Backbone as numpy.savetxt, mean C-alpha at the origin, in Angstrom:
# Nx Ny Nz CAx CAy CAz Cx Cy Cz
-17.47 27.45 8.76 -18.51 26.44 9.00 -18.20 25.69 10.29
-19.14 25.63 11.24 -18.89 24.92 12.50 -18.74 23.41 12.27
-17.94 22.79 13.12 -17.68 21.37 13.00 -18.83 20.59 13.64
-19.29 19.56 12.95 -20.32 18.68 13.50 -19.62 17.63 14.38
-19.68 17.83 15.68 -18.95 16.97 16.60 -19.47 15.54 16.59
-20.76 15.38 16.34 -21.33 14.02 16.32 -20.73 13.21 15.18
-20.70 13.80 13.98 -20.11 13.09 12.84 -18.61 12.86 13.04
-17.94 13.82 13.67 -16.52 13.64 13.95 -16.29 12.46 14.90
-17.17 12.31 15.88 -17.07 11.18 16.81 -17.32 9.87 16.08
-18.34 9.84 15.21 -18.60 8.63 14.42 -17.38 8.28 13.56
-16.75 9.29 13.01 -15.56 9.06 12.19 -14.46 8.38 13.01
-14.23 8.86 14.22 -13.21 8.26 15.08 -13.57 6.82 15.43
-14.84 6.56 15.71 -15.27 5.19 16.03 -15.04 4.26 14.84
-15.39 4.72 13.65 -15.19 3.89 12.46 -13.71 3.64 12.20
-12.90 4.65 12.44 -11.45 4.50 12.25 -10.90 3.42 13.18
-11.28 3.49 14.46 -10.79 2.50 15.42 -11.35 1.11 15.11
-12.59 1.07 14.66 -13.18 -0.22 14.28 -12.44 -0.83 13.11
-12.08 -0.01 12.14 -11.32 -0.51 10.99 -9.98 -1.09 11.43
-9.31 -0.41 12.37 -8.04 -0.93 12.88 -8.23 -2.30 13.52
-9.28 -2.45 14.31 -9.53 -3.75 14.94 -9.81 -4.84 13.92
-10.59 -4.52 12.91 -10.91 -5.51 11.87 -9.66 -5.88 11.09
-8.83 -4.89 10.74 -7.59 -5.18 10.03 -6.68 -6.09 10.87
-6.61 -5.83 12.17 -5.77 -6.65 13.04 -6.26 -8.10 13.04
-7.56 -8.30 13.14 -8.12 -9.65 13.12 -7.85 -10.32 11.77
-7.96 -9.55 10.68 -7.67 -10.09 9.36 -6.22 -10.55 9.26
-5.31 -9.75 9.82 -3.89 -10.12 9.80 -3.67 -11.44 10.51
-4.33 -11.64 11.65 -4.19 -12.89 12.39 -4.69 -14.08 11.56
-5.79 -13.90 10.86 -6.32 -14.97 10.02 -5.38 -15.26 8.84
-4.84 -14.21 8.22 -3.87 -14.42 7.14 -2.65 -15.18 7.66
-2.21 -14.82 8.86 -1.03 -15.47 9.43 -1.30 -16.95 9.68
-2.50 -17.27 10.14 -2.86 -18.67 10.36 -2.86 -19.43 9.03
-3.43 -18.82 8.01 -3.42 -19.50 6.70 -2.00 -19.71 6.20
-1.16 -18.68 6.33 0.23 -18.79 5.89 0.98 -19.88 6.65
0.70 -19.99 7.94 1.43 -20.96 8.77 1.02 -22.39 8.51
-0.26 -22.62 8.24 -0.76 -23.99 8.16 -1.15 -24.42 6.75
-0.99 -23.54 5.77 -1.33 -23.91 4.40 -0.34 -24.94 3.87
-0.83 -25.81 3.00 0.02 -26.79 2.36 0.64 -26.18 1.11
1.86 -26.61 0.80 2.49 -26.19 -0.44 1.67 -26.77 -1.59
1.28 -25.97 -2.61 0.35 -26.42 -3.62 0.89 -27.49 -4.55
2.21 -27.72 -4.56 2.78 -28.75 -5.39 3.67 -29.63 -4.52
3.75 -30.91 -4.85 4.54 -31.82 -4.02 5.35 -32.75 -4.91
6.38 -33.32 -4.32 7.18 -34.28 -5.05 6.45 -35.61 -5.09
6.46 -36.23 -6.27 5.83 -37.52 -6.42 6.54 -38.29 -7.51
6.25 -39.55 -7.61 6.85 -40.37 -8.64 5.94 -40.40 -9.84
6.50 -40.09 -11.01 5.73 -40.11 -12.25 6.07 -41.37 -13.02
5.06 -42.02 -13.55 5.26 -43.25 -14.31 5.54 -42.92 -15.75
6.56 -43.54 -16.31 6.94 -43.31 -17.69 6.95 -44.64 -18.42
6.43 -44.65 -19.60 6.49 -45.86 -20.42 5.69 -46.99 -19.80
6.37 -48.08 -19.51 5.70 -49.27 -18.99 5.48 -49.20 -17.49
5.76 -48.06 -16.89 5.51 -47.94 -15.47 6.75 -47.71 -14.65
7.88 -47.42 -15.29 9.10 -47.16 -14.55 8.97 -45.82 -13.82
9.23 -45.78 -12.53 9.10 -44.53 -11.77 10.25 -43.58 -12.03
9.94 -42.30 -12.11 10.95 -41.26 -12.23 10.82 -40.40 -10.99
11.68 -40.58 -10.00 11.51 -39.87 -8.73 11.82 -38.39 -8.87
11.20 -37.60 -7.95 11.56 -36.19 -7.85 10.83 -35.27 -8.81
9.87 -35.77 -9.59 9.12 -34.91 -10.52 8.03 -34.19 -9.74
7.89 -32.89 -9.99 6.85 -32.11 -9.33 5.53 -32.27 -10.06
4.49 -32.68 -9.38 3.17 -32.81 -9.99 2.17 -32.07 -9.13
1.06 -31.63 -9.76 0.03 -30.92 -9.02 -0.71 -31.87 -8.09
-1.08 -31.33 -6.93 -1.94 -32.09 -6.04 -3.35 -32.11 -6.61
-4.10 -33.15 -6.38 -5.47 -33.20 -6.90 -6.35 -32.14 -6.27
-7.32 -31.69 -7.06 -8.27 -30.72 -6.55 -9.09 -31.34 -5.42
-9.39 -30.59 -4.41 -10.17 -31.09 -3.30 -10.97 -29.94 -2.71
-11.77 -30.26 -1.73 -12.54 -29.22 -1.05 -11.59 -28.27 -0.33
-12.08 -27.10 -0.05 -11.25 -26.12 0.63 -10.78 -26.66 1.97
-9.50 -26.48 2.23 -8.96 -26.89 3.52 -9.35 -25.87 4.58
-9.09 -26.24 5.83 -9.42 -25.33 6.93 -8.63 -24.03 6.81
-7.33 -24.13 6.45 -6.51 -22.93 6.33 -7.01 -22.02 5.22
-7.50 -22.62 4.12 -8.03 -21.80 3.03 -9.31 -21.10 3.45
-10.14 -21.77 4.20 -11.37 -21.13 4.69 -11.02 -19.97 5.63
-10.01 -20.16 6.46 -9.58 -19.09 7.35 -9.04 -17.92 6.54
-8.26 -18.21 5.48 -7.75 -17.15 4.61 -8.86 -16.36 3.95
-9.91 -17.06 3.52 -11.05 -16.37 2.91 -11.76 -15.48 3.93
-11.82 -15.94 5.16 -12.39 -15.09 6.21 -11.54 -13.83 6.39
-10.21 -14.00 6.32 -9.34 -12.84 6.42 -9.57 -11.85 5.29
-9.78 -12.38 4.07 -10.05 -11.51 2.93 -11.38 -10.77 3.10
-12.40 -11.49 3.61 -13.70 -10.85 3.84 -13.58 -9.75 4.89
-12.80 -10.00 5.94 -12.60 -8.98 6.96 -11.84 -7.78 6.42
-10.93 -8.03 5.49 -10.20 -6.92 4.87 -11.16 -6.00 4.13
-12.10 -6.60 3.39 -13.11 -5.79 2.69 -13.97 -5.03 3.70
-14.39 -5.70 4.78 -15.18 -5.02 5.81 -14.39 -3.87 6.42
-13.11 -4.11 6.71 -12.28 -3.05 7.27 -12.16 -1.86 6.33
-12.04 -2.14 5.02 -11.94 -1.06 4.04 -13.22 -0.23 4.00
-14.37 -0.89 4.14 -15.64 -0.16 4.15 -15.75 0.73 5.40
-15.35 0.19 6.54 -15.35 1.00 7.77 -14.37 2.16 7.64
-13.22 1.87 7.06 -12.19 2.88 6.86 -12.71 4.01 5.96
-13.36 3.62 4.86 -13.95 4.61 3.96 -15.01 5.44 4.68
-15.81 4.76 5.48 -16.83 5.48 6.25 -16.24 6.51 7.19
-15.09 6.19 7.79 -14.46 7.14 8.70 -14.01 8.40 7.96
-13.49 8.22 6.74 -13.07 9.38 5.95 -14.27 10.22 5.52
-15.34 9.54 5.10 -16.55 10.27 4.68 -17.12 11.06 5.85
-17.22 10.45 7.01 -17.75 11.14 8.19 -16.85 12.31 8.59
-15.53 12.12 8.49 -14.61 13.22 8.82 -14.83 14.40 7.88
-14.98 14.12 6.57 -15.21 15.19 5.61 -16.53 15.91 5.85
-17.59 15.13 6.13 -18.90 15.74 6.39 -18.88 16.56 7.67
-18.14 16.11 8.67 -18.12 16.83 9.94 -17.48 18.21 9.81
-16.48 18.32 8.93 -15.78 19.61 8.77 -16.22 20.36 7.51
-17.03 19.74 6.67 -17.49 20.41 5.45 -16.39 20.65 4.45
-15.46 19.71 4.32 -14.33 19.88 3.40 -13.81 18.50 3.01
-12.83 18.49 2.10 -12.18 17.23 1.73 -11.44 16.68 2.96
-11.58 15.39 3.25 -11.01 14.85 4.50 -9.54 14.45 4.38
-8.73 15.36 3.88 -7.28 15.12 3.86 -6.53 16.45 4.00
-6.90 17.19 5.04 -6.32 18.51 5.26 -5.26 18.54 6.34
-4.95 17.40 6.96 -3.86 17.34 7.94 -3.20 15.97 7.84
-2.16 15.78 8.62 -1.36 14.56 8.51 -2.15 13.30 8.87
-3.00 13.40 9.87 -3.82 12.26 10.27 -4.73 11.81 9.12
-5.40 12.76 8.50 -6.31 12.42 7.41 -5.55 11.96 6.17
-4.43 12.60 5.91 -3.58 12.20 4.78 -3.15 10.74 4.93
-2.71 10.38 6.14 -2.28 9.01 6.40 -3.43 8.03 6.23
-4.60 8.43 6.67 -5.77 7.56 6.56 -6.10 7.29 5.09
-6.11 8.32 4.26 -6.40 8.14 2.84 -5.33 7.29 2.17
-4.08 7.54 2.50 -2.97 6.77 1.93 -3.13 5.28 2.24
-3.44 4.97 3.49 -3.58 3.57 3.88 -4.81 2.92 3.26
-5.89 3.68 3.12 -7.07 3.14 2.45 -6.75 2.78 1.01
-5.99 3.64 0.32 -5.59 3.34 -1.05 -4.77 2.05 -1.11
-3.89 1.85 -0.12 -3.08 0.64 -0.08 -3.95 -0.59 0.13
-4.93 -0.50 1.03 -5.81 -1.64 1.30 -6.64 -1.99 0.07
-7.20 -0.98 -0.58 -8.01 -1.24 -1.77 -7.15 -1.87 -2.87
-5.92 -1.39 -3.01 -5.01 -1.99 -3.99 -4.77 -3.45 -3.67
-4.58 -3.76 -2.40 -4.36 -5.15 -1.99 -5.57 -6.02 -2.31
-6.77 -5.50 -2.06 -7.98 -6.27 -2.35 -8.07 -6.58 -3.85
-7.77 -5.59 -4.69 -7.80 -5.80 -6.13 -6.76 -6.84 -6.55
-5.57 -6.76 -5.97 -4.52 -7.71 -6.32 -4.88 -9.13 -5.89
-5.59 -9.28 -4.77 -6.01 -10.62 -4.35 -6.95 -11.25 -5.37
-7.72 -10.42 -6.06 -8.61 -10.94 -7.09 -7.82 -11.36 -8.33
-6.74 -10.61 -8.63 -5.98 -10.84 -9.85 -4.91 -11.92 -9.72
-4.35 -12.08 -8.52 -3.21 -12.98 -8.33 -3.49 -13.93 -7.16
-2.88 -15.14 -7.17 -3.04 -16.09 -6.06 -2.11 -15.73 -4.89
-2.40 -14.64 -4.22 -1.45 -14.09 -3.24 -2.09 -13.85 -1.88
-3.26 -14.42 -1.64 -3.98 -14.08 -0.41 -3.15 -14.34 0.84
-2.32 -15.37 0.82 -1.55 -15.73 2.02 -0.52 -14.66 2.40
-0.26 -13.69 1.50 0.66 -12.61 1.82 0.00 -11.50 2.63
-1.28 -11.67 2.95 -2.03 -10.61 3.62 -1.39 -10.11 4.90
-0.81 -11.01 5.70 -0.19 -10.58 6.95 1.02 -9.69 6.68
1.80 -10.02 5.64 2.97 -9.22 5.30 2.57 -7.83 4.81
1.49 -7.75 4.05 1.08 -6.49 3.44 0.33 -5.60 4.42
-0.59 -6.18 5.18 -1.43 -5.37 6.06 -0.71 -4.92 7.33
0.32 -5.63 7.75 1.01 -5.24 8.98 1.60 -3.83 8.90
2.39 -3.48 7.85 2.87 -2.09 7.79 1.75 -1.07 7.65
0.68 -1.45 6.97 -0.46 -0.54 6.85 -1.09 -0.30 8.22
-1.23 -1.37 9.00 -1.80 -1.23 10.35 -0.91 -0.37 11.23
0.39 -0.52 11.10 1.32 0.31 11.89 1.15 1.78 11.53
1.05 2.08 10.24 0.84 3.46 9.81 -0.48 4.01 10.35
-1.53 3.20 10.30 -2.82 3.66 10.81 -2.77 3.88 12.32
-2.06 3.02 13.04 -1.94 3.19 14.48 -1.20 4.49 14.80
-0.11 4.75 14.09 0.62 6.00 14.29 -0.25 7.21 13.93
-1.02 7.07 12.83 -1.90 8.16 12.43 -2.97 8.45 13.47
-3.51 7.39 14.08 -4.59 7.57 15.05 -4.12 7.95 16.44
-2.81 7.91 16.69 -2.28 8.26 18.01 -1.35 9.47 17.93
-0.18 9.26 17.37 0.83 10.33 17.32 0.37 11.50 16.45
-0.27 11.20 15.34 -0.61 12.24 14.36 -2.06 12.70 14.43
-2.81 12.19 15.37 -4.24 12.49 15.40 -4.50 13.99 15.59
-5.50 14.49 14.87 -5.93 15.89 15.00 -7.45 15.94 15.02
-7.98 16.80 15.83 -9.43 16.97 15.90 -9.95 17.51 14.57
-11.19 17.16 14.26 -11.82 17.67 13.05 -11.97 19.19 13.15
-11.52 19.88 12.13 -11.55 21.35 12.14 -11.42 21.86 10.72
-11.80 23.11 10.47 -11.59 23.69 9.14 -10.09 23.77 8.83
-9.75 23.75 7.56 -8.35 23.83 7.18 -7.85 25.26 7.29
-6.54 25.41 7.35 -5.94 26.73 7.39 -6.14 27.43 6.06
-6.07 28.76 6.05 -6.30 29.51 4.80 -5.43 29.06 3.63
-4.19 28.66 3.91 -3.28 28.26 2.83 -3.79 27.04 2.07
-4.67 26.24 2.70 -5.17 25.02 2.08 -6.58 25.17 1.50
-7.14 26.38 1.60 -8.50 26.58 1.09 -8.47 26.82 -0.40
-8.32 25.73 -1.10 -8.22 25.78 -2.57 -8.72 24.46 -3.13
-9.27 24.51 -4.35 -9.71 23.27 -4.98 -8.53 22.36 -5.29
-7.30 22.93 -5.27 -6.12 22.10 -5.49 -5.89 21.15 -4.32
-6.44 21.46 -3.14 -6.35 20.52 -2.03 -7.01 19.20 -2.40
-8.18 19.28 -3.04 -8.89 18.08 -3.45 -8.10 17.32 -4.50
-7.51 18.04 -5.45 -6.84 17.39 -6.57 -5.44 16.90 -6.19
-4.60 17.83 -5.78 -3.19 17.49 -5.55 -3.00 16.50 -4.40
-3.54 16.81 -3.23 -3.29 15.97 -2.06 -3.92 14.59 -2.24
-5.11 14.53 -2.82 -5.75 13.22 -3.01 -4.95 12.35 -3.97
-4.49 12.92 -5.09 -3.74 12.12 -6.07 -2.41 11.66 -5.49
-1.71 12.55 -4.79 -0.42 12.18 -4.20 -0.60 11.10 -3.13
-1.59 11.26 -2.27 -1.77 10.29 -1.19 -2.22 8.93 -1.73
-3.11 8.93 -2.71 -3.57 7.66 -3.29 -2.43 6.95 -4.00
-1.67 7.68 -4.81 -0.56 7.05 -5.53 0.50 6.55 -4.56
0.77 7.30 -3.49 1.74 6.86 -2.49 1.26 5.60 -1.77
-0.05 5.53 -1.51 -0.60 4.33 -0.89 -0.48 3.12 -1.79
-0.78 3.30 -3.08 -0.63 2.19 -4.02 0.81 1.73 -4.09
1.76 2.66 -4.03 3.18 2.32 -4.13 3.70 1.59 -2.90
2.96 1.60 -1.79 3.38 0.80 -0.64 3.37 -0.69 -0.97
2.41 -1.12 -1.76 2.25 -2.55 -2.05 3.44 -3.12 -2.82
3.85 -2.52 -3.96 5.02 -3.08 -4.66 6.30 -3.00 -3.84
6.38 -2.05 -2.91 7.54 -2.02 -2.03 7.63 -3.29 -1.19
6.49 -3.70 -0.61 6.47 -4.92 0.20 6.69 -6.15 -0.66
6.03 -6.23 -1.82 6.18 -7.41 -2.66 7.57 -7.52 -3.27
8.25 -6.40 -3.48 9.63 -6.46 -3.97 10.56 -7.05 -2.90
10.31 -6.70 -1.63 11.08 -7.31 -0.54 10.85 -8.82 -0.50
9.58 -9.23 -0.64 9.27 -10.66 -0.64 9.87 -11.35 -1.86
9.92 -10.64 -2.98 10.55 -11.21 -4.18 12.01 -11.55 -3.92
12.73 -10.65 -3.25 14.14 -10.90 -2.97 14.29 -12.12 -2.05
13.40 -12.26 -1.07 13.45 -13.43 -0.19 13.18 -14.70 -0.96
12.18 -14.68 -1.82 11.83 -15.87 -2.59 12.90 -16.20 -3.61
13.49 -15.19 -4.22 14.48 -15.41 -5.26 15.79 -15.94 -4.69
16.11 -15.54 -3.46 17.40 -15.95 -2.87 17.31 -17.29 -2.17
16.22 -17.52 -1.44 16.12 -18.72 -0.61 14.79 -19.42 -0.88
14.68 -20.00 -2.05 13.42 -20.59 -2.47 12.97 -21.67 -1.49
13.88 -22.54 -1.06 13.50 -23.67 -0.22 13.02 -23.25 1.15
13.47 -22.08 1.62 13.06 -21.65 2.95 11.72 -20.94 2.95
11.22 -20.56 1.79 9.94 -19.85 1.69 9.04 -20.53 0.67
8.73 -21.83 0.89 7.94 -22.56 -0.11 6.50 -22.09 -0.20
6.00 -21.42 0.86 4.60 -21.02 0.86 4.37 -19.64 0.24
5.43 -18.93 -0.09 5.27 -17.67 -0.80 4.93 -17.94 -2.26
4.21 -17.04 -2.92 4.01 -17.19 -4.36 5.35 -17.23 -5.09
5.33 -17.67 -6.32 6.58 -17.77 -7.07 7.19 -16.38 -7.27
8.52 -16.37 -7.48 9.21 -15.11 -7.70 8.64 -14.40 -8.93
8.23 -15.15 -9.92 7.67 -14.53 -11.13 6.37 -13.80 -10.83
5.51 -14.41 -10.00 4.25 -13.76 -9.63 4.52 -12.48 -8.85
5.43 -12.54 -7.90 5.75 -11.36 -7.10 6.35 -10.25 -7.96
7.19 -10.64 -8.92 7.81 -9.65 -9.81 6.76 -8.97 -10.69
5.87 -9.77 -11.28 4.84 -9.20 -12.14 3.88 -8.33 -11.35
3.54 -8.74 -10.15 2.63 -7.95 -9.31 3.26 -6.60 -8.95
4.53 -6.62 -8.59 5.22 -5.36 -8.26 5.25 -4.43 -9.46
5.56 -4.99 -10.61 5.68 -4.17 -11.83 4.33 -3.57 -12.23
3.30 -4.39 -12.26 2.00 -3.89 -12.72 1.43 -2.85 -11.76
1.65 -3.03 -10.47 1.15 -2.06 -9.51 1.89 -0.73 -9.65
3.21 -0.81 -9.86 3.98 0.42 -10.04 3.59 1.12 -11.34
3.34 0.35 -12.39 2.90 0.94 -13.66 1.59 1.71 -13.47
0.70 1.18 -12.63 -0.57 1.88 -12.36 -0.34 3.14 -11.54
0.53 3.07 -10.52 0.68 4.19 -9.59 1.55 5.31 -10.14
2.52 4.98 -11.00 3.49 5.99 -11.45 2.83 7.15 -12.18
1.90 6.94 -13.12 1.24 8.09 -13.75 0.47 8.95 -12.75
-0.16 8.31 -11.76 -0.87 9.09 -10.73 0.11 9.93 -9.92
1.24 9.32 -9.57 2.27 10.04 -8.81 2.79 11.23 -9.62
3.00 11.01 -10.90 3.46 12.08 -11.79 2.43 13.21 -11.86
1.16 12.83 -12.01 0.09 13.84 -12.07 0.01 14.62 -10.77
0.21 13.94 -9.64 0.18 14.62 -8.35 1.28 15.65 -8.22
2.49 15.32 -8.68 3.60 16.27 -8.63 3.32 17.47 -9.54
2.78 17.21 -10.72 2.47 18.31 -11.65 1.40 19.22 -11.06
0.35 18.62 -10.47 -0.69 19.43 -9.84 -0.13 20.25 -8.68
0.79 19.67 -7.93 1.43 20.41 -6.85 2.22 21.60 -7.36
2.90 21.41 -8.49 3.67 22.52 -9.07 2.74 23.65 -9.51
1.60 23.29 -10.10 0.64 24.32 -10.53 0.07 25.06 -9.32
-0.26 24.31 -8.26 -0.77 24.94 -7.04 0.31 25.85 -6.43
1.57 25.41 -6.46 2.66 26.22 -5.91 2.79 27.54 -6.66
2.61 27.49 -7.97 2.71 28.73 -8.76 1.59 29.69 -8.39
0.39 29.14 -8.15 -0.74 29.99 -7.79 -0.59 30.53 -6.36
-0.03 29.73 -5.46 0.06 30.14 -4.05 1.32 30.92 -3.73
2.46 30.53 -4.33 3.74 31.11 -3.95 4.45 31.83 -5.10
3.85 31.80 -6.29 4.43 32.53 -7.42 5.58 31.81 -8.10
5.76 30.51 -7.86 6.77 29.74 -8.58 6.31 28.28 -8.65
6.69 27.61 -9.74 6.31 26.22 -9.93 7.13 25.27 -9.07
8.39 25.61 -8.85 9.27 24.69 -8.14 10.28 25.49 -7.31
10.44 25.13 -6.03 11.34 25.89 -5.19 12.32 25.03 -4.42
12.39 23.72 -4.72 13.29 22.79 -4.04 13.06 22.80 -2.53
11.80 22.94 -2.14 11.39 22.69 -0.77 11.74 21.24 -0.43
12.07 20.93 0.85 12.47 19.55 1.18 11.49 18.49 0.68
10.19 18.73 0.84 9.21 17.74 0.39 9.19 17.63 -1.13
9.31 18.75 -1.81 9.36 18.73 -3.27 10.60 17.97 -3.75
11.72 18.20 -3.08 12.97 17.58 -3.50 12.91 16.07 -3.36
12.44 15.58 -2.20 12.38 14.14 -1.99 11.33 13.51 -2.92
10.23 14.21 -3.16 9.22 13.69 -4.10 9.82 13.55 -5.50
10.62 14.52 -5.91 11.24 14.45 -7.23 12.24 13.29 -7.30
13.04 13.12 -6.24 13.99 12.01 -6.22 13.24 10.68 -6.27
12.12 10.58 -5.55 11.31 9.36 -5.59 10.80 9.11 -7.01
10.36 10.17 -7.67 9.86 10.03 -9.05 10.96 9.49 -9.96
12.17 10.02 -9.82 13.30 9.55 -10.63 13.58 8.07 -10.36
13.52 7.67 -9.10 13.80 6.27 -8.75 12.74 5.35 -9.35
11.47 5.72 -9.26 10.42 4.87 -9.84 10.51 4.84 -11.37
10.89 5.95 -11.96 11.10 5.94 -13.41 12.25 5.00 -13.77
13.30 5.02 -12.95 14.42 4.11 -13.18 13.99 2.66 -13.01
13.11 2.40 -12.02 12.62 1.03 -11.83 11.87 0.54 -13.06
10.95 1.36 -13.58 10.17 0.95 -14.74 11.08 0.73 -15.95
12.09 1.57 -16.10 13.04 1.38 -17.19 13.84 0.10 -16.99
14.28 -0.13 -15.74 15.06 -1.34 -15.46 14.21 -2.59 -15.67
12.95 -2.52 -15.25 12.07 -3.69 -15.39 11.80 -4.02 -16.86
11.86 -2.99 -17.72 11.64 -3.21 -19.15 12.93 -3.59 -19.88
14.05 -3.55 -19.18 15.34 -3.89 -19.78 15.74 -5.28 -19.32
16.04 -6.16 -20.27 16.29 -7.56 -19.95 17.41 -7.73 -18.93
18.48 -6.97 -19.04 19.61 -7.14 -18.14 19.36 -6.71 -16.71
18.28 -5.94 -16.47 18.02 -5.41 -15.13 16.77 -5.98 -14.50
16.15 -6.94 -15.13 14.96 -7.54 -14.52 15.35 -8.35 -13.30
14.36 -8.62 -12.48 14.63 -9.46 -11.33 15.18 -8.68 -10.16
16.30 -9.16 -9.59 16.83 -8.61 -8.34 17.21 -7.15 -8.47
17.87 -6.78 -9.57 18.28 -5.39 -9.74 17.11 -4.44 -9.72
16.06 -4.78 -10.48 14.87 -3.93 -10.53 14.18 -3.90 -9.17
14.14 -5.05 -8.47 13.48 -5.09 -7.16 14.18 -4.17 -6.16
15.51 -4.15 -6.19 16.24 -3.26 -5.28 15.92 -1.79 -5.56
15.79 -1.43 -6.83 15.44 -0.05 -7.17 14.05 0.30 -6.63
13.12 -0.64 -6.75 11.77 -0.40 -6.25 11.76 -0.26 -4.73
12.60 -1.02 -4.06 12.68 -0.92 -2.60 13.25 0.44 -2.19
14.21 0.95 -2.95 14.74 2.29 -2.67 13.62 3.34 -2.79
12.79 3.21 -3.84 11.65 4.13 -3.99 10.69 4.02 -2.82
10.45 2.79 -2.36 9.59 2.57 -1.19 10.17 3.24 0.05
11.48 3.10 0.26 12.13 3.72 1.41 12.04 5.24 1.34
12.20 5.81 0.15 12.10 7.25 -0.01 10.68 7.74 0.29
9.68 6.96 -0.11 8.30 7.32 0.19 8.06 7.38 1.69
8.55 6.37 2.41 8.39 6.36 3.86 9.16 7.51 4.50
10.37 7.77 4.00 11.18 8.88 4.49 10.45 10.22 4.29
9.86 10.39 3.12 9.13 11.62 2.81 7.88 11.74 3.67
7.28 10.62 3.98 6.05 10.62 4.76 6.28 11.03 6.20
7.39 10.58 6.78 7.63 10.84 8.20 8.70 11.91 8.44
9.93 11.66 8.02 11.02 12.57 8.36 10.78 13.96 7.78
10.46 14.04 6.48 10.27 15.34 5.84 9.07 16.06 6.42
7.98 15.33 6.66 6.77 15.96 7.18 6.89 16.38 8.64
7.61 15.60 9.44 7.59 15.81 10.88 8.85 16.43 11.46
9.98 16.33 10.75 11.24 16.81 11.31 11.70 18.09 10.65
11.76 18.12 9.33 12.26 19.30 8.63 11.17 20.36 8.56
11.58 21.57 8.24 10.65 22.68 8.06 10.73 23.18 6.64
9.61 23.61 6.11 9.55 24.10 4.74 8.19 24.64 4.44
7.93 24.92 3.18 6.65 25.51 2.79 5.49 24.54 2.96
5.81 23.24 3.08 4.74 22.24 3.29 4.49 22.00 4.78
5.13 22.73 5.65 5.00 22.49 7.10 3.83 23.26 7.69
2.64 22.97 7.19 1.44 23.58 7.77 0.36 22.52 7.87
-0.59 22.76 8.76 -1.72 21.85 8.97 -1.25 20.44 9.26
-0.08 20.30 9.90 0.42 18.98 10.21 0.99 18.25 9.02
1.16 18.93 7.87 1.69 18.28 6.67 3.13 18.68 6.45
C-alpha cells in the first residue's frame, strides 16, 4: 500500500505541535510549583479559656483560586490539549501507512509517551498532585524530543517480520504498560525526596500520597506488562518456533517483570513499605529506560529490526 505523504506530513506537524504544547505546560506547572503557598501553616490554637498553644498546624481558610492555582489549571488544560494533538499524530501516522502506528522505534516511543501523559492526566483527577506536572512531563518531553530527532523514521510499510496481528496486540500492550510505569518511577523518586527531607520540599504532596499513587499506578500497569510479555512469547513461537530464547530484550523485560513483582510484594509487606519499596520501583524504572534505549539501540538480537 503506498504511503499517503499528506497525512504523514500532518502527523509530523501534530507531533511537533504536541511537543510545543507540552513544553508550555511544563513552564506553567513550574510557575505554580514555585509560587504556590503551602496549604497548611503554623498558627496558634486557642484551648479552654483562650490559652494559646503555639506550633499547631491548622488549615488555611478556603478562598478564591490564587494566581498560581489558575496558572496550574492552565497547565493542566494544555496537557490535555497536547495529549489530543499527540493522539492525532499517531492516528495520522497510522492512516498514512495503512497499519498500526507503532512499527518502528519512533512510533513506539510516541505511543509510550502518550500512555504516560494520559496516565498523568488521570492521576491529576484522582490525587492533589497537579504541581508535580513539571517533574513528570519533563522526562516525557525529553523522550519525545529524542524520538522526533534521533529516532525519527519516515512513514512506510512495516518489514515482513512485523506483518502480523500480533504487532497490534503485543507492541501496543508493552508500550502502553511501559509508558504507565514511567509515572510511578518518577513519583517514587519524589517520595524518597519527601520522605528524607520533608522541610526542604514543603510544596510536594505528602509522602503518603506519593506512595499510594506509585503503588496504584504500578498495580494497574503490571498486569498489562505481564500480558504484553505473554503475547510476545506467543508471537515468538509463531515467528521463530520457540516461546523464549533469552534474546537481550526478552531477558531485560523478564528481569523488569521480576523487579516489579518484587515491588508489589514489598509494598504489600509491612516491613518493606516506604523507602525500601520505593527503591525497588526505581530499579524497575531504570531497567525500563535501559531496555528502551541501550537494548534497542546498542545490542543486537532478534528484536533488532524496524528500528526496534
